All heavy atoms as TSV, in Angstrom:
chain	resi	resn	atom	element	x	y	z
A	1	VAL	N	N	14.347	50.789	47.953
A	1	VAL	CA	C	13.595	51.896	48.531
A	1	VAL	C	C	12.964	51.412	49.832
A	1	VAL	O	O	12.397	50.329	49.888
A	1	VAL	CB	C	12.499	52.398	47.566
A	1	VAL	CG1	C	11.639	53.455	48.206
A	1	VAL	CG2	C	13.107	52.903	46.277
A	2	LEU	N	N	13.059	52.233	50.866
A	2	LEU	CA	C	12.476	51.922	52.167
A	2	LEU	C	C	11.377	52.931	52.480
A	2	LEU	O	O	11.477	54.098	52.108
A	2	LEU	CB	C	13.544	51.982	53.256
A	2	LEU	CG	C	14.729	51.040	53.081
A	2	LEU	CD1	C	15.800	51.359	54.106
A	2	LEU	CD2	C	14.292	49.598	53.185
A	3	GLY	N	N	10.325	52.470	53.157
A	3	GLY	CA	C	9.242	53.360	53.550
A	3	GLY	C	C	9.059	53.377	55.056
A	3	GLY	O	O	9.321	52.385	55.737
A	4	ILE	N	N	8.593	54.510	55.559
A	4	ILE	CA	C	8.284	54.643	56.984
A	4	ILE	C	C	7.280	55.773	57.141
A	4	ILE	O	O	7.298	56.738	56.378
A	4	ILE	CB	C	9.561	54.933	57.820
A	4	ILE	CG1	C	9.277	54.801	59.319
A	4	ILE	CG2	C	10.159	56.270	57.470
A	4	ILE	CD1	C	10.528	54.820	60.187
A	5	GLY	N	N	6.358	55.640	58.105
A	5	GLY	CA	C	5.416	56.715	58.407
A	5	GLY	C	C	3.981	56.390	58.064
A	5	GLY	O	O	3.568	55.242	58.025
A	6	TYR	N	N	3.228	57.430	57.787
A	6	TYR	CA	C	1.794	57.366	57.508
A	6	TYR	C	C	1.536	56.522	56.264
A	6	TYR	O	O	2.187	56.708	55.239
A	6	TYR	CB	C	1.287	58.796	57.321
A	6	TYR	CG	C	-0.200	58.951	57.134
A	6	TYR	CD1	C	-1.068	58.819	58.208
A	6	TYR	CD2	C	-0.719	59.257	55.886
A	6	TYR	CE1	C	-2.423	58.983	58.043
A	6	TYR	CE2	C	-2.082	59.422	55.712
A	6	TYR	CZ	C	-2.941	59.282	56.789
A	6	TYR	OH	O	-4.288	59.439	56.611
A	7	ASN	N	N	0.570	55.586	56.318
A	7	ASN	CA	C	0.305	54.686	55.192
A	7	ASN	C	C	-1.175	54.365	55.052
A	7	ASN	O	O	-1.538	53.359	54.465
A	7	ASN	CB	C	1.126	53.398	55.353
A	7	ASN	CG	C	1.147	52.572	54.088
A	7	ASN	OD1	O	1.307	53.087	52.996
A	7	ASN	ND2	N	0.969	51.273	54.237
A	8	GLU	N	N	-2.053	55.208	55.568
A	8	GLU	CA	C	-3.484	54.907	55.543
A	8	GLU	C	C	-4.022	54.757	54.123
A	8	GLU	O	O	-4.964	54.023	53.880
A	8	GLU	CB	C	-4.277	55.974	56.287
A	8	GLU	CG	C	-5.736	55.607	56.445
A	8	GLU	CD	C	-6.482	56.514	57.395
A	8	GLU	OE1	O	-5.850	57.212	58.201
A	8	GLU	OE2	O	-7.712	56.518	57.327
A	9	ASN	N	N	-3.422	55.435	53.168
A	9	ASN	CA	C	-3.869	55.355	51.786
A	9	ASN	C	C	-2.942	54.517	50.912
A	9	ASN	O	O	-3.065	54.521	49.699
A	9	ASN	CB	C	-4.001	56.768	51.199
A	9	ASN	CG	C	-4.961	57.605	52.004
A	9	ASN	OD1	O	-4.540	58.471	52.759
A	9	ASN	ND2	N	-6.240	57.335	51.892
A	10	GLY	N	N	-2.027	53.803	51.529
A	10	GLY	CA	C	-1.098	52.962	50.786
A	10	GLY	C	C	0.041	53.724	50.136
A	10	GLY	O	O	0.734	53.200	49.277
A	11	GLN	N	N	0.263	54.954	50.561
A	11	GLN	CA	C	1.245	55.806	49.903
A	11	GLN	C	C	2.697	55.359	50.075
A	11	GLN	O	O	3.564	55.838	49.365
A	11	GLN	CB	C	1.080	57.273	50.314
A	11	GLN	CG	C	1.235	57.563	51.778
A	11	GLN	CD	C	-0.081	57.535	52.529
A	11	GLN	OE1	O	-0.856	56.602	52.419
A	11	GLN	NE2	N	-0.325	58.567	53.308
A	12	LEU	N	N	2.956	54.436	50.979
A	12	LEU	CA	C	4.326	53.935	51.115
A	12	LEU	C	C	4.657	52.879	50.061
A	12	LEU	O	O	5.814	52.529	49.881
A	12	LEU	CB	C	4.557	53.361	52.519
A	12	LEU	CG	C	4.480	54.352	53.674
A	12	LEU	CD1	C	4.751	53.633	54.990
A	12	LEU	CD2	C	5.431	55.514	53.481
A	13	GLY	N	N	3.639	52.353	49.394
A	13	GLY	CA	C	3.875	51.359	48.351
A	13	GLY	C	C	4.161	49.970	48.881
A	13	GLY	O	O	4.781	49.154	48.199
A	14	LEU	N	N	3.692	49.670	50.078
A	14	LEU	CA	C	3.979	48.387	50.712
A	14	LEU	C	C	2.980	47.293	50.366
A	14	LEU	O	O	3.082	46.174	50.847
A	14	LEU	CB	C	4.016	48.562	52.240
A	14	LEU	CG	C	5.021	49.584	52.757
A	14	LEU	CD1	C	4.909	49.718	54.274
A	14	LEU	CD2	C	6.431	49.218	52.345
A	15	GLY	N	N	1.982	47.602	49.528
A	15	GLY	CA	C	0.991	46.606	49.138
A	15	GLY	C	C	-0.170	46.494	50.093
A	15	GLY	O	O	-0.966	45.572	50.006
A	16	LYS	N	N	-0.274	47.434	51.031
A	16	LYS	CA	C	-1.358	47.408	52.016
A	16	LYS	C	C	-1.627	48.816	52.515
A	16	LYS	O	O	-0.787	49.713	52.378
A	16	LYS	CB	C	-0.996	46.518	53.197
A	16	LYS	CG	C	0.224	47.015	53.966
A	16	LYS	CD	C	0.617	46.101	55.103
A	16	LYS	CE	C	1.859	46.635	55.814
A	16	LYS	NZ	N	2.246	45.791	56.932
A	17	GLN	N	N	-2.805	49.003	53.075
A	17	GLN	CA	C	-3.146	50.246	53.756
A	17	GLN	C	C	-3.207	49.936	55.241
A	17	GLN	O	O	-3.729	48.895	55.637
A	17	GLN	CB	C	-4.509	50.759	53.283
A	17	GLN	CG	C	-4.506	51.164	51.822
A	17	GLN	CD	C	-5.889	51.514	51.329
A	17	GLN	OE1	O	-6.862	50.862	51.659
A	17	GLN	NE2	N	-5.970	52.541	50.503
A	18	THR	N	N	-2.661	50.814	56.059
A	18	THR	CA	C	-2.659	50.584	57.500
A	18	THR	C	C	-3.116	51.839	58.228
A	18	THR	O	O	-2.708	52.945	57.882
A	18	THR	CB	C	-1.253	50.199	58.002
A	18	THR	OG1	O	-0.313	51.164	57.557
A	18	THR	CG2	C	-0.831	48.841	57.490
A	19	ALA	N	N	-3.979	51.649	59.214
A	19	ALA	CA	C	-4.489	52.783	59.986
A	19	ALA	C	C	-3.413	53.353	60.895
A	19	ALA	O	O	-3.448	54.523	61.241
A	19	ALA	CB	C	-5.706	52.357	60.798
A	20	GLN	N	N	-2.455	52.512	61.285
A	20	GLN	CA	C	-1.370	52.969	62.144
A	20	GLN	C	C	-0.145	53.275	61.294
A	20	GLN	O	O	0.032	52.710	60.212
A	20	GLN	CB	C	-1.024	51.899	63.170
A	20	GLN	CG	C	-2.169	51.599	64.107
A	20	GLN	CD	C	-1.826	50.448	65.045
A	20	GLN	OE1	O	-0.987	49.627	64.739
A	20	GLN	NE2	N	-2.500	50.404	66.169
A	21	GLU	N	N	0.690	54.152	61.776
A	21	GLU	CA	C	1.919	54.480	61.063
A	21	GLU	C	C	2.880	53.300	61.078
A	21	GLU	O	O	2.923	52.539	62.035
A	21	GLU	CB	C	2.600	55.684	61.711
A	21	GLU	CG	C	1.846	56.967	61.540
A	21	GLU	CD	C	2.585	58.159	62.139
A	21	GLU	OE1	O	3.710	57.995	62.635
A	21	GLU	OE2	O	2.013	59.253	62.096
A	22	GLU	N	N	3.631	53.168	59.992
A	22	GLU	CA	C	4.737	52.216	59.963
A	22	GLU	C	C	5.866	52.875	60.750
A	22	GLU	O	O	6.328	53.951	60.378
A	22	GLU	CB	C	5.163	51.929	58.525
A	22	GLU	CG	C	4.111	51.266	57.670
A	22	GLU	CD	C	3.844	49.831	58.070
A	22	GLU	OE1	O	4.756	49.148	58.581
A	22	GLU	OE2	O	2.696	49.384	57.868
A	23	THR	N	N	6.290	52.255	61.833
A	23	THR	CA	C	7.261	52.896	62.719
A	23	THR	C	C	8.694	52.417	62.531
A	23	THR	O	O	9.594	52.873	63.224
A	23	THR	CB	C	6.855	52.705	64.194
A	23	THR	OG1	O	6.754	51.302	64.454
A	23	THR	CG2	C	5.527	53.386	64.486
A	24	SER	N	N	8.890	51.501	61.604
A	24	SER	CA	C	10.259	51.077	61.294
A	24	SER	C	C	10.417	51.036	59.777
A	24	SER	O	O	9.450	50.849	59.040
A	24	SER	CB	C	10.566	49.705	61.910
A	24	SER	OG	O	9.671	48.736	61.438
A	25	LEU	N	N	11.638	51.245	59.322
A	25	LEU	CA	C	11.904	51.218	57.889
A	25	LEU	C	C	11.511	49.875	57.303
A	25	LEU	O	O	11.868	48.827	57.844
A	25	LEU	CB	C	13.386	51.487	57.619
A	25	LEU	CG	C	13.858	52.910	57.899
A	25	LEU	CD1	C	15.375	52.980	57.822
A	25	LEU	CD2	C	13.226	53.882	56.926
A	26	THR	N	N	10.738	49.909	56.211
A	26	THR	CA	C	10.215	48.700	55.589
A	26	THR	C	C	10.546	48.718	54.104
A	26	THR	O	O	10.323	49.722	53.424
A	26	THR	CB	C	8.687	48.614	55.783
A	26	THR	OG1	O	8.401	48.703	57.187
A	26	THR	CG2	C	8.132	47.322	55.249
A	27	LEU	N	N	11.063	47.627	53.585
A	27	LEU	CA	C	11.428	47.523	52.186
A	27	LEU	C	C	10.186	47.551	51.297
A	27	LEU	O	O	9.215	46.843	51.550
A	27	LEU	CB	C	12.193	46.221	51.940
A	27	LEU	CG	C	12.644	45.944	50.505
A	27	LEU	CD1	C	13.704	46.960	50.075
A	27	LEU	CD2	C	13.182	44.523	50.402
A	28	VAL	N	N	10.209	48.367	50.261
A	28	VAL	CA	C	9.153	48.378	49.248
A	28	VAL	C	C	9.526	47.275	48.262
A	28	VAL	O	O	10.279	47.491	47.305
A	28	VAL	CB	C	9.037	49.754	48.560
A	28	VAL	CG1	C	7.920	49.741	47.531
A	28	VAL	CG2	C	8.804	50.851	49.594
A	29	THR	N	N	9.040	46.070	48.522
A	29	THR	CA	C	9.492	44.884	47.784
A	29	THR	C	C	9.166	44.942	46.296
A	29	THR	O	O	9.906	44.379	45.493
A	29	THR	CB	C	8.909	43.595	48.396
A	29	THR	OG1	O	7.485	43.679	48.392
A	29	THR	CG2	C	9.408	43.387	49.808
A	30	SER	N	N	8.103	45.628	45.918
A	30	SER	CA	C	7.748	45.694	44.495
A	30	SER	C	C	8.759	46.507	43.686
A	30	SER	O	O	8.785	46.429	42.461
A	30	SER	CB	C	6.354	46.279	44.321
A	30	SER	OG	O	6.314	47.606	44.787
A	31	LEU	N	N	9.612	47.262	44.364
A	31	LEU	CA	C	10.629	48.068	43.682
A	31	LEU	C	C	12.027	47.442	43.784
A	31	LEU	O	O	12.999	48.024	43.326
A	31	LEU	CB	C	10.662	49.486	44.266
A	31	LEU	CG	C	9.390	50.299	44.111
A	31	LEU	CD1	C	9.527	51.637	44.826
A	31	LEU	CD2	C	9.038	50.495	42.646
A	32	ARG	N	N	12.112	46.277	44.355
A	32	ARG	CA	C	13.404	45.632	44.627
A	32	ARG	C	C	14.274	45.514	43.374
A	32	ARG	O	O	15.487	45.715	43.430
A	32	ARG	CB	C	13.174	44.248	45.227
A	32	ARG	CG	C	14.459	43.528	45.587
A	32	ARG	CD	C	14.222	42.167	46.170
A	32	ARG	NE	N	13.435	42.297	47.379
A	32	ARG	CZ	C	12.603	41.369	47.827
A	32	ARG	NH1	N	12.427	40.258	47.153
A	32	ARG	NH2	N	11.931	41.549	48.936
A	33	ASP	N	N	13.680	45.193	42.232
A	33	ASP	CA	C	14.450	44.974	41.013
A	33	ASP	C	C	14.466	46.180	40.081
A	33	ASP	O	O	14.815	46.062	38.911
A	33	ASP	CB	C	13.897	43.757	40.265
A	33	ASP	CG	C	14.063	42.478	41.070
A	33	ASP	OD1	O	15.072	42.351	41.779
A	33	ASP	OD2	O	13.169	41.616	40.990
A	34	ARG	N	N	14.072	47.347	40.581
A	34	ARG	CA	C	14.061	48.565	39.761
A	34	ARG	C	C	15.109	49.537	40.283
A	34	ARG	O	O	15.354	49.634	41.479
A	34	ARG	CB	C	12.690	49.220	39.806
A	34	ARG	CG	C	11.594	48.347	39.231
A	34	ARG	CD	C	10.322	49.146	39.184
A	34	ARG	NE	N	9.199	48.342	38.818
A	34	ARG	CZ	C	8.631	48.367	37.615
A	34	ARG	NH1	N	9.110	49.149	36.674
A	34	ARG	NH2	N	7.586	47.617	37.362
A	35	SER	N	N	15.675	50.280	39.369
A	35	SER	CA	C	16.627	51.330	39.743
A	35	SER	C	C	15.862	52.633	39.848
A	35	SER	O	O	15.423	53.190	38.836
A	35	SER	CB	C	17.725	51.447	38.688
A	35	SER	OG	O	18.509	50.286	38.667
A	36	ILE	N	N	15.673	53.116	41.061
A	36	ILE	CA	C	14.895	54.328	41.306
A	36	ILE	C	C	15.833	55.531	41.311
A	36	ILE	O	O	16.824	55.566	42.037
A	36	ILE	CB	C	14.123	54.227	42.638
A	36	ILE	CG1	C	13.200	53.008	42.634
A	36	ILE	CG2	C	13.350	55.508	42.913
A	36	ILE	CD1	C	12.134	53.012	41.552
A	37	ALA	N	N	15.489	56.533	40.511
A	37	ALA	CA	C	16.300	57.737	40.423
A	37	ALA	C	C	15.800	58.827	41.349
A	37	ALA	O	O	16.581	59.620	41.867
A	37	ALA	CB	C	16.301	58.257	38.984
A	38	GLN	N	N	14.466	58.870	41.565
A	38	GLN	CA	C	13.888	59.956	42.365
A	38	GLN	C	C	12.599	59.487	43.022
A	38	GLN	O	O	11.848	58.717	42.448
A	38	GLN	CB	C	13.603	61.159	41.462
A	38	GLN	CG	C	13.155	62.387	42.197
A	38	GLN	CD	C	13.052	63.592	41.267
A	38	GLN	OE1	O	13.282	63.495	40.064
A	38	GLN	NE2	N	12.700	64.727	41.817
A	39	VAL	N	N	12.363	59.994	44.221
A	39	VAL	CA	C	11.122	59.744	44.949
A	39	VAL	C	C	10.554	61.092	45.357
A	39	VAL	O	O	11.265	61.937	45.907
A	39	VAL	CB	C	11.369	58.875	46.210
A	39	VAL	CG1	C	10.063	58.656	46.967
A	39	VAL	CG2	C	12.008	57.551	45.837
A	40	VAL	N	N	9.272	61.296	45.070
A	40	VAL	CA	C	8.584	62.529	45.443
A	40	VAL	C	C	7.419	62.143	46.337
A	40	VAL	O	O	6.578	61.329	45.962
A	40	VAL	CB	C	8.071	63.286	44.191
A	40	VAL	CG1	C	7.389	64.576	44.594
A	40	VAL	CG2	C	9.204	63.545	43.219
A	41	CYS	N	N	7.368	62.717	47.537
A	41	CYS	CA	C	6.353	62.337	48.515
A	41	CYS	C	C	5.384	63.475	48.789
A	41	CYS	O	O	5.803	64.615	49.003
A	41	CYS	CB	C	7.018	61.950	49.828
A	41	CYS	SG	S	8.183	60.597	49.677
A	42	GLY	N	N	4.105	63.139	48.784
A	42	GLY	CA	C	3.063	64.039	49.242
A	42	GLY	C	C	2.464	63.451	50.509
A	42	GLY	O	O	2.903	62.402	50.983
A	43	HIS	N	N	1.468	64.100	51.052
A	43	HIS	CA	C	0.846	63.578	52.272
A	43	HIS	C	C	0.071	62.287	52.007
A	43	HIS	O	O	0.048	61.389	52.842
A	43	HIS	CB	C	-0.074	64.627	52.892
A	43	HIS	CG	C	-0.585	64.259	54.243
A	43	HIS	ND1	N	0.210	64.319	55.366
A	43	HIS	CD2	C	-1.786	63.799	54.656
A	43	HIS	CE1	C	-0.496	63.919	56.417
A	43	HIS	NE2	N	-1.702	63.599	56.011
A	44	PHE	N	N	-0.561	62.186	50.836
A	44	PHE	CA	C	-1.418	61.045	50.534
A	44	PHE	C	C	-0.927	60.188	49.375
A	44	PHE	O	O	-1.593	59.234	48.990
A	44	PHE	CB	C	-2.839	61.526	50.219
A	44	PHE	CG	C	-3.505	62.229	51.364
A	44	PHE	CD1	C	-3.765	63.584	51.297
A	44	PHE	CD2	C	-3.861	61.552	52.518
A	44	PHE	CE1	C	-4.381	64.249	52.349
A	44	PHE	CE2	C	-4.474	62.201	53.576
A	44	PHE	CZ	C	-4.735	63.550	53.487
A	45	HIS	N	N	0.186	60.523	48.762
A	45	HIS	CA	C	0.667	59.742	47.624
A	45	HIS	C	C	2.192	59.868	47.498
A	45	HIS	O	O	2.802	60.744	48.082
A	45	HIS	CB	C	-0.007	60.194	46.328
A	45	HIS	CG	C	0.339	61.594	45.928
A	45	HIS	ND1	N	-0.253	62.702	46.479
A	45	HIS	CD2	C	1.246	62.053	45.040
A	45	HIS	CE1	C	0.263	63.794	45.932
A	45	HIS	NE2	N	1.177	63.425	45.059
A	46	THR	N	N	2.757	58.942	46.712
A	46	THR	CA	C	4.190	58.958	46.439
A	46	THR	C	C	4.406	58.673	44.961
A	46	THR	O	O	3.701	57.864	44.365
A	46	THR	CB	C	4.931	57.895	47.283
A	46	THR	OG1	O	4.636	58.121	48.666
A	46	THR	CG2	C	6.431	57.962	47.083
A	47	ILE	N	N	5.400	59.337	44.378
A	47	ILE	CA	C	5.772	59.126	42.991
A	47	ILE	C	C	7.208	58.609	42.969
A	47	ILE	O	O	8.095	59.188	43.601
A	47	ILE	CB	C	5.680	60.439	42.190
A	47	ILE	CG1	C	4.260	60.982	42.246
A	47	ILE	CG2	C	6.142	60.229	40.749
A	47	ILE	CD1	C	4.122	62.407	41.743
A	48	PHE	N	N	7.403	57.509	42.257
A	48	PHE	CA	C	8.728	56.922	42.087
A	48	PHE	C	C	9.100	57.067	40.614
A	48	PHE	O	O	8.312	56.709	39.743
A	48	PHE	CB	C	8.724	55.436	42.453
A	48	PHE	CG	C	8.253	55.143	43.848
A	48	PHE	CD1	C	6.918	54.898	44.106
A	48	PHE	CD2	C	9.146	55.105	44.903
A	48	PHE	CE1	C	6.464	54.612	45.392
A	48	PHE	CE2	C	8.714	54.824	46.194
A	48	PHE	CZ	C	7.371	54.583	46.433
A	49	ILE	N	N	10.286	57.582	40.330
A	49	ILE	CA	C	10.748	57.719	38.952
A	49	ILE	C	C	11.979	56.837	38.791
A	49	ILE	O	O	12.958	56.973	39.545
A	49	ILE	CB	C	11.075	59.181	38.605
A	49	ILE	CG1	C	9.824	60.045	38.856
A	49	ILE	CG2	C	11.551	59.301	37.159
A	49	ILE	CD1	C	10.058	61.528	38.756
A	50	THR	N	N	11.916	55.927	37.820
A	50	THR	CA	C	13.039	55.019	37.605
A	50	THR	C	C	14.119	55.696	36.770
A	50	THR	O	O	13.886	56.744	36.153
A	50	THR	CB	C	12.587	53.737	36.875
A	50	THR	OG1	O	12.215	54.071	35.542
A	50	THR	CG2	C	11.448	53.041	37.602
A	51	LYS	N	N	15.290	55.101	36.737
A	51	LYS	CA	C	16.400	55.643	35.948
A	51	LYS	C	C	16.103	55.613	34.454
A	51	LYS	O	O	16.723	56.339	33.694
A	51	LYS	CB	C	17.687	54.898	36.274
A	51	LYS	CG	C	18.204	55.224	37.657
A	51	LYS	CD	C	19.541	54.595	37.931
A	51	LYS	CE	C	20.003	54.995	39.323
A	51	LYS	NZ	N	21.293	54.407	39.674
A	52	THR	N	N	15.128	54.775	34.026
A	52	THR	CA	C	14.747	54.724	32.610
A	52	THR	C	C	13.609	55.693	32.302
A	52	THR	O	O	13.135	55.752	31.175
A	52	THR	CB	C	14.331	53.305	32.204
A	52	THR	OG1	O	13.194	52.901	32.979
A	52	THR	CG2	C	15.481	52.320	32.394
A	53	GLY	N	N	13.141	56.448	33.330
A	53	GLY	CA	C	12.100	57.447	33.119
A	53	GLY	C	C	10.680	56.969	33.376
A	53	GLY	O	O	9.727	57.722	33.197
A	54	GLU	N	N	10.527	55.739	33.795
A	54	GLU	CA	C	9.191	55.217	34.119
A	54	GLU	C	C	8.683	55.905	35.382
A	54	GLU	O	O	9.430	56.080	36.347
A	54	GLU	CB	C	9.278	53.710	34.322
A	54	GLU	CG	C	7.959	53.040	34.544
A	54	GLU	CD	C	8.108	51.529	34.711
A	54	GLU	OE1	O	9.237	51.020	34.864
A	54	GLU	OE2	O	7.068	50.861	34.703
A	55	VAL	N	N	7.414	56.284	35.392
A	55	VAL	CA	C	6.799	56.946	36.542
A	55	VAL	C	C	5.833	55.966	37.193
A	55	VAL	O	O	4.917	55.457	36.547
A	55	VAL	CB	C	6.063	58.237	36.111
A	55	VAL	CG1	C	5.369	58.871	37.310
A	55	VAL	CG2	C	7.035	59.214	35.465
A	56	LEU	N	N	6.038	55.698	38.471
A	56	LEU	CA	C	5.202	54.780	39.247
A	56	LEU	C	C	4.582	55.569	40.389
A	56	LEU	O	O	5.264	56.367	41.037
A	56	LEU	CB	C	6.051	53.631	39.793
A	56	LEU	CG	C	6.894	52.885	38.762
A	56	LEU	CD1	C	7.932	52.028	39.448
A	56	LEU	CD2	C	6.007	52.048	37.870
A	57	THR	N	N	3.300	55.347	40.653
A	57	THR	CA	C	2.612	56.105	41.693
A	57	THR	C	C	1.886	55.179	42.640
A	57	THR	O	O	1.480	54.069	42.286
A	57	THR	CB	C	1.604	57.089	41.067
A	57	THR	OG1	O	0.679	56.358	40.246
A	57	THR	CG2	C	2.299	58.143	40.230
A	58	THR	N	N	1.702	55.649	43.866
A	58	THR	CA	C	0.990	54.873	44.871
A	58	THR	C	C	0.335	55.824	45.872
A	58	THR	O	O	0.800	56.938	46.084
A	58	THR	CB	C	1.957	53.889	45.583
A	58	THR	OG1	O	1.226	53.025	46.423
A	58	THR	CG2	C	3.015	54.589	46.361
A	59	GLY	N	N	-0.792	55.378	46.459
A	59	GLY	CA	C	-1.488	56.177	47.455
A	59	GLY	C	C	-2.911	56.510	47.079
A	59	GLY	O	O	-3.541	55.834	46.268
A	60	MET	N	N	-3.428	57.598	47.663
A	60	MET	CA	C	-4.812	58.021	47.441
A	60	MET	C	C	-4.998	58.442	45.982
A	60	MET	O	O	-4.154	59.120	45.409
A	60	MET	CB	C	-5.179	59.187	48.355
A	60	MET	CG	C	-6.625	59.650	48.192
A	60	MET	SD	S	-7.002	61.099	49.188
A	60	MET	CE	C	-7.298	60.326	50.756
A	61	ASN	N	N	-6.141	58.026	45.416
A	61	ASN	CA	C	-6.393	58.308	44.009
A	61	ASN	C	C	-7.854	58.655	43.755
A	61	ASN	O	O	-8.351	58.474	42.646
A	61	ASN	CB	C	-5.968	57.099	43.172
A	61	ASN	CG	C	-5.777	57.423	41.720
A	61	ASN	OD1	O	-5.407	58.526	41.377
A	61	ASN	ND2	N	-6.030	56.464	40.864
A	62	ALA	N	N	-8.558	59.162	44.758
A	62	ALA	CA	C	-10.001	59.433	44.642
A	62	ALA	C	C	-10.334	60.369	43.491
A	62	ALA	O	O	-11.413	60.282	42.898
A	62	ALA	CB	C	-10.524	60.007	45.957
A	63	ASN	N	N	-9.432	61.271	43.144
A	63	ASN	CA	C	-9.667	62.230	42.067
A	63	ASN	C	C	-8.761	61.993	40.867
A	63	ASN	O	O	-8.567	62.882	40.049
A	63	ASN	CB	C	-9.478	63.655	42.591
A	63	ASN	CG	C	-10.460	63.976	43.689
A	63	ASN	OD1	O	-11.653	63.883	43.497
A	63	ASN	ND2	N	-9.952	64.308	44.860
A	64	GLY	N	N	-8.172	60.809	40.778
A	64	GLY	CA	C	-7.290	60.486	39.664
A	64	GLY	C	C	-5.919	61.107	39.751
A	64	GLY	O	O	-5.184	61.163	38.769
A	65	GLN	N	N	-5.522	61.560	40.943
A	65	GLN	CA	C	-4.259	62.282	41.090
A	65	GLN	C	C	-3.014	61.431	40.849
A	65	GLN	O	O	-1.929	61.979	40.687
A	65	GLN	CB	C	-4.174	62.995	42.444
A	65	GLN	CG	C	-4.271	62.109	43.654
A	65	GLN	CD	C	-5.679	61.973	44.209
A	65	GLN	OE1	O	-6.613	61.684	43.490
A	65	GLN	NE2	N	-5.814	62.158	45.505
A	66	LEU	N	N	-3.158	60.106	40.806
A	66	LEU	CA	C	-1.995	59.266	40.531
A	66	LEU	C	C	-1.681	59.192	39.036
A	66	LEU	O	O	-0.629	58.690	38.641
A	66	LEU	CB	C	-2.202	57.851	41.089
A	66	LEU	CG	C	-2.340	57.743	42.605
A	66	LEU	CD1	C	-2.488	56.283	43.015
A	66	LEU	CD2	C	-1.174	58.397	43.324
A	67	GLY	N	N	-2.600	59.673	38.212
A	67	GLY	CA	C	-2.347	59.717	36.771
A	67	GLY	C	C	-2.348	58.367	36.092
A	67	GLY	O	O	-1.684	58.182	35.079
A	68	ASN	N	N	-3.094	57.407	36.632
A	68	ASN	CA	C	-3.108	56.055	36.065
A	68	ASN	C	C	-4.462	55.665	35.454
A	68	ASN	O	O	-4.797	54.490	35.371
A	68	ASN	CB	C	-2.678	55.031	37.121
A	68	ASN	CG	C	-3.605	55.017	38.322
A	68	ASN	OD1	O	-4.600	55.729	38.370
A	68	ASN	ND2	N	-3.271	54.212	39.309
A	69	ASN	N	N	-5.234	56.660	35.042
A	69	ASN	CA	C	-6.543	56.438	34.412
A	69	ASN	C	C	-7.500	55.662	35.306
A	69	ASN	O	O	-8.261	54.829	34.848
A	69	ASN	CB	C	-6.394	55.741	33.055
A	69	ASN	CG	C	-5.651	56.583	32.066
A	69	ASN	OD1	O	-5.906	57.783	31.953
A	69	ASN	ND2	N	-4.716	55.993	31.354
A	70	SER	N	N	-7.453	55.919	36.601
A	70	SER	CA	C	-8.297	55.250	37.583
A	70	SER	C	C	-8.604	56.232	38.707
A	70	SER	O	O	-7.992	57.290	38.805
A	70	SER	CB	C	-7.547	54.025	38.147
A	70	SER	OG	O	-8.260	53.453	39.217
A	71	THR	N	N	-9.567	55.862	39.548
A	71	THR	CA	C	-9.821	56.623	40.764
A	71	THR	C	C	-9.772	55.696	41.988
A	71	THR	O	O	-10.299	56.011	43.027
A	71	THR	CB	C	-11.192	57.339	40.714
A	71	THR	OG1	O	-12.212	56.366	40.439
A	71	THR	CG2	C	-11.203	58.413	39.636
A	72	VAL	N	N	-9.107	54.562	41.831
A	72	VAL	CA	C	-8.948	53.590	42.902
A	72	VAL	C	C	-7.583	53.806	43.555
A	72	VAL	O	O	-6.574	53.948	42.851
A	72	VAL	CB	C	-9.064	52.153	42.356
A	72	VAL	CG1	C	-8.812	51.122	43.448
A	72	VAL	CG2	C	-10.428	51.934	41.710
A	73	ASP	N	N	-7.537	53.829	44.901
A	73	ASP	CA	C	-6.264	53.941	45.600
A	73	ASP	C	C	-5.335	52.831	45.157
A	73	ASP	O	O	-5.777	51.710	44.840
A	73	ASP	CB	C	-6.469	53.856	47.121
A	73	ASP	CG	C	-7.194	55.054	47.692
A	73	ASP	OD1	O	-7.451	56.017	46.951
A	73	ASP	OD2	O	-7.512	55.003	48.890
A	74	ASN	N	N	-4.045	53.101	45.130
A	74	ASN	CA	C	-3.053	52.136	44.684
A	74	ASN	C	C	-2.029	51.930	45.788
A	74	ASN	O	O	-1.458	52.890	46.283
A	74	ASN	CB	C	-2.379	52.656	43.404
A	74	ASN	CG	C	-1.485	51.635	42.759
A	74	ASN	OD1	O	-1.647	50.442	42.964
A	74	ASN	ND2	N	-0.546	52.097	41.969
A	75	THR	N	N	-1.804	50.672	46.183
A	75	THR	CA	C	-0.864	50.387	47.263
A	75	THR	C	C	0.448	49.796	46.779
A	75	THR	O	O	1.351	49.577	47.567
A	75	THR	CB	C	-1.488	49.421	48.295
A	75	THR	OG1	O	-1.770	48.185	47.642
A	75	THR	CG2	C	-2.757	49.990	48.893
A	76	ILE	N	N	0.539	49.510	45.466
A	76	ILE	CA	C	1.767	48.941	44.892
A	76	ILE	C	C	2.178	49.817	43.721
A	76	ILE	O	O	1.411	49.979	42.778
A	76	ILE	CB	C	1.553	47.489	44.418
A	76	ILE	CG1	C	1.154	46.615	45.602
A	76	ILE	CG2	C	2.817	46.951	43.759
A	76	ILE	CD1	C	0.781	45.194	45.214
A	77	PRO	N	N	3.375	50.371	43.760
A	77	PRO	CA	C	3.810	51.218	42.634
A	77	PRO	C	C	4.006	50.422	41.348
A	77	PRO	O	O	4.231	49.263	41.360
A	77	PRO	CB	C	5.123	51.814	43.117
A	77	PRO	CG	C	5.523	51.067	44.319
A	77	PRO	CD	C	4.360	50.286	44.800
């Protein structure tokens, strides 16, 4: 999986938050060994669904929108 664009809330899953946009395609290294079936992108978060049905989320989580029983932003799916 490759990410590009807005990443202020870590929604690209690159393990960091950046005030500037990522302007080149960047490998989401934490997903390197996973088979991703679907990616769903919002403005502040991203959902990755693996071929085995595992749901991984990253990005803004101030209201618990990532569904991971937390309200802390997540930068690694």
